[in-house]
C-alpha positions, 0 to 999 in steps of 0.5 A: 216493731212493724207498724201497719196502718189502714185507711179508707173505711167509711159509711157507704150504701148497698151497692157502693164501693170503697178502697182500703189501703194498708201502709207498712212502716218498712219494705214488705215482701211477704204474703199479706192479708185482709181480715174483717170482724163484724160485731159479735163475730170471729175475725175472718180472712177476706183476702190474701196476696203473695209477694208475686201477686197471687191472690185468694179470696173468701167465697163471700167476697169473690168476684166483688173484692180485689186485693193488690199490692205495691211493694215499692210503696210498702202498701196493699189495697182492697178494692170493694165493689157491690158492697152488702150489709154483711160486709160491715165490720172492722177491716184489718191488715195482716202481715206475718214475719218470722212466725210473728203476726202483725196487725193494723188498728183496723178501719171501720166499714159500714154498709147501710141498706 
């Protein structure tokens, strides 16, 4: 089974920055995404990146977050700048391979006002 491990979460003040990382257990060449889930809310897509680096972002984070990938390191990243309290939640790395969804365990991001 594919393993995805997130890291980089933490507690940060409004306006601060965090960089999340997700490392896969093997080589990755598929589209990957970052999702987040706030308490009592549904999980929502934050950003997605194709194998060639094409990205798409949720409107709420566009201009503040940047997703990137390094296939040689089997990793994807999410640079989060100008953080807001509404960015608080558990952030999950996502990968789909042959119609199977893979999720990391999540990393907590807390933005305090």
